[in-house]
C-alpha positions as CSV (number, residue, x, y, z in Angstrom):
1,M,12.5,-42.9,30.2
2,N,13.0,-45.3,27.4
3,P,9.5,-46.6,26.3
4,M,8.8,-49.3,23.9
5,E,5.6,-47.4,22.9
6,I,4.6,-43.8,22.8
7,D,1.1,-42.6,23.6
8,G,-0.7,-39.3,22.8
9,N,0.4,-37.6,26.0
10,L,4.1,-38.5,25.6
11,F,3.9,-37.5,21.9
12,R,2.5,-34.1,22.9
13,L,5.4,-33.7,25.4
14,I,8.2,-34.4,23.0
15,I,6.8,-32.3,20.3
16,K,6.4,-29.3,22.7
17,N,9.9,-29.8,24.0
18,G,11.3,-29.9,20.5
19,S,9.5,-26.8,19.6
20,L,10.8,-25.0,22.7
21,K,14.3,-26.0,22.0
22,L,14.0,-24.5,18.5
23,K,12.4,-21.4,20.0
24,K,15.5,-20.8,22.2
25,H,17.8,-21.0,19.2
26,F,15.8,-19.6,16.4
27,Q,18.0,-16.5,16.0
28,E,21.0,-18.7,15.5
29,I,19.2,-20.3,12.7
30,N,18.3,-16.9,11.2
31,D,22.0,-16.0,11.3
32,L,22.9,-19.0,9.2
33,N,21.3,-17.5,6.2
34,V,23.5,-17.9,3.1
35,F,23.0,-14.3,2.0
36,P,24.1,-11.7,4.5
37,V,20.8,-9.8,4.1
38,P,18.9,-8.4,7.1
39,D,15.8,-10.5,6.5
40,G,17.1,-14.0,7.2
41,D,14.1,-15.6,8.8
42,T,14.4,-19.4,8.5
43,G,14.5,-19.8,12.3
44,S,11.7,-17.4,12.9
45,N,9.5,-19.2,10.3
46,M,10.3,-22.7,11.7
47,Q,9.7,-21.8,15.3
48,S,6.4,-20.0,14.4
49,T,5.3,-23.0,12.5
50,M,6.1,-25.4,15.3
51,M,4.4,-23.3,17.9
52,S,1.3,-23.3,15.8
53,G,1.4,-27.1,16.0
54,V,1.9,-27.0,19.7
55,R,-1.1,-24.8,20.2
56,A,-3.2,-27.2,18.2
57,I,-2.4,-30.1,20.6
58,E,-2.0,-28.3,23.9
59,E,-5.4,-29.3,25.3
60,L,-5.5,-32.9,23.9
61,E,-4.9,-34.7,27.2
62,D,-5.3,-38.5,27.4
63,E,-6.1,-38.8,23.7
64,S,-4.8,-41.4,21.2
65,I,-1.6,-40.7,19.3
66,E,-3.7,-40.8,16.1
67,K,-5.9,-37.9,17.3
68,V,-2.9,-35.9,18.6
69,G,-1.0,-36.5,15.3
70,K,-4.0,-35.3,13.2
71,A,-4.3,-32.2,15.3
72,L,-0.6,-31.5,15.1
73,S,-0.6,-32.0,11.3
74,R,-3.5,-29.6,10.8
75,G,-1.9,-27.0,13.2
76,L,1.4,-27.1,11.4
77,L,0.0,-27.0,7.9
78,M,-2.3,-24.0,8.6
79,G,0.5,-22.2,10.6
80,A,3.3,-22.9,8.2
81,R,5.3,-19.8,7.3
82,G,8.0,-19.5,4.7
83,N,9.4,-22.4,2.6
84,S,11.3,-23.7,5.7
85,G,8.0,-23.8,7.7
86,V,6.1,-25.5,4.9
87,I,8.8,-28.2,4.5
88,L,8.9,-28.7,8.2
89,S,5.1,-29.0,8.3
90,Q,5.2,-31.7,5.6
91,L,7.8,-33.7,7.5
92,F,5.6,-33.8,10.6
93,S,2.4,-34.2,8.6
94,G,3.7,-37.3,6.9
95,F,5.2,-38.5,10.2
96,A,1.7,-38.3,11.9
97,K,0.1,-40.4,9.1
98,A,2.0,-43.5,10.4
99,F,-0.2,-43.3,13.5
100,T,-3.5,-43.7,11.7
101,K,-5.9,-46.0,13.7
102,L,-3.3,-46.3,16.6
103,T,-3.8,-45.5,20.3
104,T,-0.1,-45.9,20.9
105,A,2.9,-46.3,18.5
106,S,5.9,-48.5,18.7
107,A,9.4,-47.7,17.5
108,V,8.6,-49.4,14.2
109,H,5.6,-47.0,13.7
110,F,7.8,-44.1,14.8
111,V,10.4,-44.9,12.1
112,E,7.8,-45.5,9.5
113,G,6.5,-42.0,10.3
114,L,9.9,-40.5,9.8
115,K,10.2,-42.1,6.4
116,Q,6.7,-41.0,5.3
117,G,7.5,-37.5,6.5
118,V,10.6,-37.4,4.2
119,K,8.5,-38.7,1.3
120,Q,5.8,-36.1,1.8
121,A,8.3,-33.2,2.2
122,Y,10.2,-34.1,-1.0
123,G,6.9,-34.3,-2.8
124,A,5.9,-30.8,-1.6
125,V,8.9,-29.2,-3.3
126,I,8.9,-28.8,-7.1
127,N,12.7,-29.0,-7.4
128,P,14.2,-30.6,-4.3
129,V,17.7,-29.5,-3.5
130,E,20.2,-31.7,-1.8
131,G,22.3,-30.3,1.0
132,T,19.2,-29.0,2.8
133,I,16.8,-30.1,5.5
134,L,15.4,-32.6,3.0
135,T,18.8,-34.4,2.8
136,V,19.3,-34.4,6.5
137,A,15.8,-35.8,7.3
138,R,16.2,-38.5,4.6
139,E,19.6,-39.7,5.7
140,A,18.7,-39.7,9.3
141,A,15.4,-41.6,8.6
142,D,17.3,-44.2,6.5
143,K,19.8,-44.7,9.3
144,V,17.2,-45.5,11.9
145,D,15.3,-47.7,9.5
146,E,18.4,-49.9,9.2
147,S,18.7,-50.4,12.9
148,T,15.1,-50.7,14.1
149,D,13.1,-53.8,14.9
150,D,10.3,-54.9,17.2
151,E,12.6,-54.8,20.2
152,T,13.9,-51.3,19.6
153,E,12.9,-48.6,22.1
154,I,11.8,-45.0,21.2
155,L,14.8,-43.4,22.9
156,D,17.2,-45.5,20.9
157,V,15.5,-44.4,17.7
158,L,16.0,-40.7,18.5
159,H,19.6,-41.2,19.6
160,V,20.5,-42.8,16.3
161,Y,18.4,-40.3,14.3
162,L,20.0,-37.3,16.1
163,T,23.6,-38.7,15.6
164,E,23.1,-39.2,11.9
165,A,21.2,-35.8,11.5
166,K,24.2,-34.0,13.1
167,E,26.7,-35.7,10.8
168,S,24.5,-35.1,7.8
169,L,24.2,-31.4,8.7
170,E,28.0,-31.1,8.7
171,R,28.0,-32.6,5.2
172,T,25.5,-30.1,3.7
173,P,28.3,-27.7,2.5
174,D,29.8,-30.5,0.5
175,L,26.5,-30.9,-1.3
176,L,25.6,-27.3,-1.8
177,P,28.5,-25.1,-2.9
178,V,26.8,-21.8,-1.9
179,L,26.9,-23.1,1.7
180,K,30.6,-23.9,1.5
181,E,31.4,-20.5,0.0
182,S,29.5,-18.7,2.8
183,G,31.0,-20.9,5.5
184,V,27.7,-22.1,6.9
185,V,25.6,-25.3,7.2
186,D,22.0,-25.4,6.0
187,S,19.8,-23.3,8.3
188,G,16.7,-25.4,7.9
189,A,18.5,-28.6,8.7
190,A,20.1,-27.0,11.7
191,G,16.6,-26.1,12.9
192,L,15.5,-29.7,12.5
193,V,18.5,-30.9,14.6
194,Y,17.4,-28.5,17.5
195,I,13.9,-29.9,17.4
196,V,15.1,-33.5,17.6
197,E,17.5,-32.5,20.5
198,G,14.5,-31.2,22.4
199,M,12.4,-34.3,21.7
200,L,15.2,-36.5,22.9
201,A,15.7,-34.4,26.0
202,A,12.1,-34.8,27.0
203,L,12.5,-38.6,26.9
204,E,15.6,-38.3,29.1
205,G,13.7,-36.2,31.6
206,E,14.8,-32.7,30.7
207,V,11.5,-30.9,30.1
208,Y,11.8,-27.2,29.2
209,E,9.7,-24.6,30.8
210,T,7.7,-22.2,28.7
211,E,8.7,-18.5,28.9
212,K,5.0,-17.8,29.4
213,E,2.5,-20.1,31.0
214,P,0.3,-21.7,28.3
215,R,-2.7,-21.4,30.6
216,R,-3.1,-19.2,33.6
217,R,-6.1,-19.1,35.8
218,R,-8.0,-15.8,36.1
219,R,-11.0,-14.7,38.1
220,R,-14.1,-13.7,36.2
221,T,-16.5,-11.1,37.4
222,D,-18.9,-13.9,38.6
223,G,-16.2,-15.4,40.8
224,A,-15.6,-18.4,38.7
225,E,-12.2,-19.3,37.3
226,E,-11.4,-19.8,33.6
227,A,-8.4,-20.5,31.5
228,E,-6.6,-17.6,29.9
229,E,-5.8,-18.0,26.2
230,F,-2.3,-17.7,24.7
231,G,-3.4,-14.5,23.1
232,Y,-5.0,-12.8,20.1
233,C,-3.5,-11.6,16.9
234,T,-5.0,-8.1,16.8
235,E,-4.9,-5.9,13.7
236,F,-6.6,-2.6,13.0
237,I,-6.5,0.6,11.1
238,I,-7.2,3.9,12.8
239,Q,-8.4,6.9,10.8
240,L,-6.3,9.5,12.7
241,N,-8.0,12.6,14.3
242,P,-5.7,15.6,13.5
243,D,-6.6,17.2,16.8
244,K,-5.4,14.2,18.9
245,N,-1.6,14.8,18.4
246,F,-0.8,11.3,17.3
247,N,2.6,10.0,18.5
248,K,3.7,6.7,16.9
249,D,6.5,6.1,19.3
250,K,4.2,6.6,22.3
251,L,1.6,4.2,20.9
252,T,4.3,1.6,20.2
253,K,5.6,1.9,23.8
254,Q,2.1,1.5,25.2
255,L,1.5,-1.6,23.1
256,K,4.8,-3.2,24.2
257,R,3.3,-3.4,27.7
258,L,0.5,-5.5,26.4
259,G,2.1,-7.9,24.0
260,D,4.7,-8.6,21.3
261,S,5.0,-9.1,17.5
262,I,4.3,-5.3,17.3
263,V,4.2,-3.5,14.0
264,V,3.0,0.1,13.8
265,V,2.9,1.9,10.4
266,A,1.5,5.4,10.1
267,D,1.3,8.4,7.8
268,D,-0.5,11.7,8.3
269,E,-4.0,10.2,8.0
270,I,-4.0,6.5,9.1
271,C,-2.2,4.2,11.4
272,K,-2.0,0.4,11.0
273,V,-1.3,-1.8,14.0
274,H,-0.4,-5.5,14.4
275,V,0.1,-6.9,18.0
276,H,-0.1,-10.3,19.7
277,T,-1.8,-9.7,23.1
278,E,-3.9,-11.4,25.7
279,K,-5.8,-8.2,26.2
280,P,-7.0,-7.0,22.7
281,G,-9.6,-4.7,24.3
282,D,-6.9,-2.7,26.1
283,A,-5.0,-2.3,22.8
284,L,-8.1,-1.0,21.1
285,N,-8.9,1.4,23.9
286,I,-5.4,2.8,23.8
287,A,-5.5,3.2,20.0
288,Q,-8.9,4.7,19.9
289,I,-7.7,7.8,21.7
290,Y,-6.1,8.9,18.4
291,G,-9.1,8.4,16.1
292,E,-11.7,6.0,14.8
293,F,-11.4,2.4,13.5
294,A,-11.5,2.0,9.8
295,N,-10.9,-1.7,9.9
296,L,-10.4,-4.3,12.7
297,K,-9.6,-8.0,13.0
298,I,-8.9,-10.2,15.9
299,E,-7.6,-13.8,15.6
300,N,-7.7,-16.3,18.5
301,M,-4.4,-17.9,18.1
302,D,-5.5,-21.0,20.1
303,M,-8.5,-21.8,18.0
304,Q,-7.1,-20.7,14.7
305,H,-10.3,-18.9,14.1
306,T,-10.5,-15.3,12.7
307,E,-13.5,-13.1,13.2
308,T,-13.7,-9.7,11.6
309,L,-15.3,-7.2,14.0
310,L,-17.4,-4.7,12.1
311,H,-18.6,-2.9,15.3
312,S,-17.7,-2.9,18.9
313,P,-20.4,-3.7,21.4
314,N,-21.7,-1.0,23.7
315,A,-21.3,-1.1,27.5
316,H,-24.1,-3.6,27.8
317,G,-22.5,-6.0,25.3
318,R,-25.1,-5.4,22.7
319,H,-24.5,-4.4,19.0
320,D,-27.8,-2.8,18.3
321,D,-27.0,0.9,19.0
322,C,-24.9,1.6,16.0
323,G,-27.7,2.3,13.6
324,H,-27.0,-0.6,11.2
325,E,-29.1,-3.6,10.3
326,H,-26.4,-6.3,10.8
327,E,-28.5,-9.3,9.8
328,A,-29.7,-7.6,6.7
329,K,-26.2,-6.5,5.8
330,E,-24.9,-10.1,6.1
331,F,-27.8,-11.4,4.0
332,E,-27.1,-8.8,1.4
333,K,-23.4,-9.7,1.4
334,K,-24.1,-13.4,0.9
335,K,-26.5,-12.7,-2.0
336,T,-24.0,-10.5,-3.9
337,P,-23.0,-12.6,-7.0
338,P,-19.2,-13.3,-7.2
339,K,-17.2,-11.4,-9.8
340,K,-15.1,-13.3,-12.3
341,Y,-11.6,-12.4,-10.8
342,G,-10.2,-11.6,-7.4
343,I,-6.6,-10.8,-6.7
344,I,-4.7,-11.3,-3.5
345,T,-1.1,-10.2,-3.0
346,V,1.5,-9.9,-0.2
347,V,3.2,-6.5,0.2
348,N,5.0,-4.6,2.9
349,G,5.1,-0.8,2.7
350,E,2.2,1.6,2.5
351,G,3.2,3.0,-0.9
352,L,3.5,-0.4,-2.4
353,K,0.2,-1.5,-0.9
354,E,-1.5,1.6,-2.4
355,M,0.2,0.9,-5.8
356,F,-1.0,-2.7,-5.9
357,L,-4.6,-1.8,-4.8
358,E,-4.7,0.9,-7.6
359,M,-3.7,-1.8,-10.0
360,G,-6.8,-3.9,-9.2
361,V,-5.7,-6.0,-6.2
362,D,-8.7,-6.9,-4.0
363,H,-6.9,-7.9,-0.8
364,V,-3.3,-7.2,0.4
365,I,-1.8,-9.4,3.1
366,D,0.7,-7.3,5.1
367,G,4.0,-9.1,4.9
368,G,6.8,-10.4,2.7
369,Q,10.3,-9.8,3.9
370,T,10.7,-11.0,7.5
371,M,6.9,-11.2,7.8
372,N,6.1,-14.3,5.9
373,P,2.3,-15.0,6.1
374,A,1.1,-18.4,7.2
375,T,-1.0,-20.7,5.1
376,Q,-4.0,-19.7,7.2
377,D,-3.5,-16.1,6.3
378,F,-4.1,-17.0,2.6
379,V,-7.1,-19.1,3.5
380,D,-8.6,-16.2,5.4
381,A,-7.8,-13.8,2.6
382,V,-9.6,-16.0,0.1
383,E,-12.7,-16.0,2.3
384,Q,-12.8,-12.2,2.2
385,V,-12.7,-12.0,-1.7
386,N,-16.0,-12.6,-3.4
387,A,-14.8,-14.1,-6.7
388,T,-15.0,-17.3,-8.7
389,N,-11.3,-17.2,-9.8
390,I,-8.7,-15.9,-7.4
391,L,-5.2,-15.1,-8.4
392,I,-2.6,-15.1,-5.6
393,I,0.6,-13.1,-6.2
394,P,3.1,-14.0,-3.5
395,N,5.8,-11.4,-4.4
396,N,8.3,-13.4,-2.4
397,K,10.1,-16.7,-3.0
398,N,9.7,-17.5,0.7
399,V,6.0,-17.1,0.6
400,F,5.3,-19.1,-2.5
401,L,4.9,-22.6,-0.9
402,S,2.5,-21.3,1.8
403,A,0.3,-19.8,-0.9
404,E,0.4,-23.0,-2.9
405,H,-0.6,-25.1,0.2
406,A,-3.5,-22.7,0.9
407,A,-4.7,-23.1,-2.6
408,A,-4.6,-26.9,-2.2
409,A,-6.7,-26.6,0.9
410,I,-9.5,-24.6,-0.8
411,D,-11.9,-26.6,-3.1
412,D,-14.8,-24.2,-3.6
413,R,-12.8,-21.6,-5.8
414,N,-10.4,-21.8,-8.7
415,I,-7.2,-20.6,-7.1
416,V,-4.1,-19.8,-9.2
417,V,-0.8,-19.0,-7.5
418,L,1.3,-17.0,-9.9
419,P,5.1,-17.6,-9.8
420,A,5.9,-14.0,-8.9
421,K,8.7,-14.3,-6.3
422,T,9.6,-10.6,-6.1
423,I,7.7,-7.4,-5.9
424,P,8.9,-6.3,-9.4
425,Q,7.7,-9.6,-10.8
426,G,4.3,-9.2,-9.2
427,Y,4.1,-5.6,-10.3
428,A,4.9,-6.5,-13.9
429,S,2.4,-9.3,-14.0
430,L,-0.4,-7.0,-13.0
431,T,0.3,-4.7,-16.0
432,M,-0.8,-7.6,-18.2
433,F,-4.0,-8.5,-16.2
434,D,-7.1,-8.4,-18.3
435,A,-10.4,-9.2,-16.5
436,N,-12.1,-9.7,-19.8
437,Q,-10.0,-12.6,-20.9
438,D,-10.4,-16.3,-20.1
439,V,-8.5,-17.5,-17.0
440,E,-6.0,-19.6,-18.9
441,E,-5.2,-16.8,-21.3
442,T,-4.8,-14.2,-18.6
443,V,-2.6,-16.3,-16.4
444,E,-0.4,-17.3,-19.4
445,E,0.2,-13.7,-20.3
446,M,1.0,-12.7,-16.7
447,K,3.4,-15.6,-16.3
448,E,5.1,-14.6,-19.6
449,L,5.9,-11.2,-18.3
450,I,7.0,-12.6,-14.9
451,D,9.6,-14.6,-16.9
452,H,10.9,-11.6,-18.7
453,V,11.0,-8.8,-16.1
454,K,14.4,-8.2,-14.3
455,S,14.2,-7.8,-10.6
456,G,16.7,-5.7,-8.6
457,E,17.0,-5.1,-4.9
458,V,19.3,-3.1,-2.7
459,T,19.8,-3.6,1.0
460,Y,22.8,-3.8,3.4
461,A,25.0,-6.7,4.7
462,V,24.5,-7.9,8.3
463,R,27.8,-9.8,8.4
464,D,31.1,-10.4,6.6
465,S,30.6,-12.9,3.8
466,K,31.8,-14.2,0.5
467,V,29.1,-14.8,-2.0
468,N,29.4,-15.4,-5.8
469,G,33.1,-14.5,-5.5
470,L,32.3,-11.1,-3.9
471,E,34.0,-10.2,-0.6
472,I,31.3,-8.5,1.4
473,K,31.9,-6.7,4.6
474,K,29.3,-6.0,7.3
475,D,27.3,-2.8,6.6
476,D,28.2,-2.8,2.9
477,Y,25.4,-2.0,0.5
478,I,24.6,-5.0,-1.7
479,G,22.7,-5.3,-4.9
480,L,20.7,-8.4,-6.0
481,L,19.8,-9.1,-9.6
482,D,17.0,-11.8,-9.9
483,G,17.9,-13.0,-6.4
484,D,21.7,-13.2,-6.8
485,I,24.1,-10.8,-5.2
486,V,26.0,-9.1,-8.0
487,T,27.5,-6.0,-6.4
488,A,28.6,-4.7,-3.0
489,K,30.0,-1.3,-2.1
490,K,30.5,1.0,0.8
491,E,28.3,3.7,-0.7
492,R,24.6,3.1,-1.4
493,L,24.3,5.3,-4.5
494,A,27.4,3.6,-6.0
495,T,25.8,0.2,-5.4
496,I,22.6,1.4,-7.0
497,K,24.2,2.7,-10.1
498,D,26.2,-0.5,-10.6
499,L,23.1,-2.6,-10.2
500,V,21.0,-0.5,-12.6
501,D,23.7,-0.6,-15.2
502,R,23.7,-4.4,-15.0
503,M,20.0,-4.5,-15.3
504,I,19.5,-2.2,-18.3
505,D,20.4,-3.5,-21.8
506,E,19.5,-2.5,-25.4
507,E,16.2,-4.3,-25.2
508,S,15.1,-2.5,-22.0
509,E,12.2,-0.1,-22.3
510,I,11.2,1.0,-18.8
511,I,12.6,0.9,-15.3
512,T,10.3,1.2,-12.3
513,I,12.1,2.5,-9.1
514,M,10.4,1.7,-5.8
515,H,12.2,3.4,-3.0
516,G,11.9,2.6,0.7
517,K,11.1,4.6,3.8
518,N,14.8,5.3,4.6
519,V,15.5,6.9,1.3
520,D,15.7,10.7,0.9
521,K,14.5,12.7,-2.1
522,E,17.9,14.0,-3.0
523,E,19.2,10.5,-3.6
524,V,16.2,9.5,-5.7
525,D,16.7,12.7,-7.8
526,A,20.4,11.9,-8.2
527,L,19.5,8.4,-9.4
528,N,16.9,9.7,-11.7
529,T,19.4,12.1,-13.3
530,Y,22.0,9.4,-13.6
531,I,19.7,7.0,-15.4
532,G,18.4,9.7,-17.6
533,E,21.8,10.7,-18.8
534,K,23.4,7.3,-19.1
535,H,20.4,5.5,-20.5
536,P,18.3,8.2,-22.2
537,E,16.4,5.6,-24.2
538,I,14.6,4.1,-21.2
539,E,11.5,5.4,-19.5
540,I,11.7,6.0,-15.8
541,D,8.8,5.4,-13.4
542,I,9.3,6.3,-9.7
543,V,7.1,4.9,-6.8
544,E,7.4,5.9,-3.1
545,G,7.1,2.4,-1.8
546,A,7.9,3.1,1.9
547,Q,9.0,-0.6,2.3
548,E,11.2,-1.7,5.1
549,I,14.7,-3.4,4.8
550,Y,15.1,-3.1,1.0
551,D,15.9,0.5,0.3
552,Y,15.3,0.1,-3.5
553,L,13.3,-2.3,-5.6
554,F,13.7,-2.2,-9.4
555,A,11.7,-3.7,-12.2
556,V,13.2,-3.5,-15.7
557,E,11.0,-4.5,-18.7
């Protein structure tokens, strides 16, 4: 089809088709990551963001393009994950603004939306970098703007846009030297091209099938039929019963039969579970075999609504058998005066979570590397912290924009997002937190320490690469200093020693070593001895972080 105008239904179709095209290729986008680190997640973040938008418009049949556009914008903004997801949400949010007060949109409106999207996306980034998705979106929008008039059809607009976007994508290494050195194009821009390909395919009659039906019919106990939801984001913590012979692998295998996006983390006393499933009750029943719930949260991913479940209903669906006065408790909670400060952070690894909580953090969002929380996750976290001033410590450069957009969406609290883009930076900033100081003074001191702490990370290479003049082979251990790869070696301990020597100078006073779950005690002891002998003037603090992916995190102050 080659329509002169596009209505709400057709807009829904092309957005969904574009999202499904991206979903089929998200791993290819992940693999385009400049650094050969194992947590390249641009594609994952983009497809998760787009599917949040799709869920928001799924049921809007026979609605105006204005209404569909507004719902899409809201869904994308609240579901945006990572910097790539936030930029993508801004492109489409600005795009949708061109449909204000419209029932249908012409090609001229369509192009105006593309231009507004570019403007809004550039405005969302403090320091826009050319050679990225921003450049490709801008050049493609400028190209269609030159060739569109009142007689232009929507299909023609997308053909021109896609052709220019592909050519612009191939030019990204010429604008960004790190891309050329690594032999890749920009990953976010490549994701945008896949989305536009899917949108164009829908207009040409190629509509992709979803891997899982968005709505299936199921029979209720009263015989009526009702629509089944996409699923529920289900999270809970079980206080393990030592008599129940807990088996993490067995629980994980059982959960895989019920859903996906499964994360199971456990120690000798507790087990934390995250799973996306259409049958959260079944997941709870399986887990409860091993102990009692210490905390539980279920999010309806269609409605973008989170409800914290304090107690499960009894067999009759009532909540009045547990011995608590629920209404009184809620009233008491609402009457509790807010404290001056609340702190929210993003951390992965039980040891790191415990460390941040001990340092005064009120709420930890589970995530960071490969698990970038969405804007909505930050909004939900703020609602759970009873404080007038809330400090958000992202601890990850790819989480920063989502946190900032959440802060912008909240107007009943004073939200400050600290520029801590690594775990070591976040850790260092908390050492300067003083709840007795004014907000401005406290934030200024925390920011000052963030600027001065050195951050080190050690992980492994997932592919051959050349970065910063280093020839890196797959499975080499690589060391990053303040985000830049500075060393790569076959042996992990050799890599660690080289990185530490680069981080410590004559002004250094303390090094904090946070080791991951795949590190043995002997290696930590060897590292401790090495630093003590070569740098006897520096104090050493060791934390069992139990984090994934990055075997070591270092903070040098």
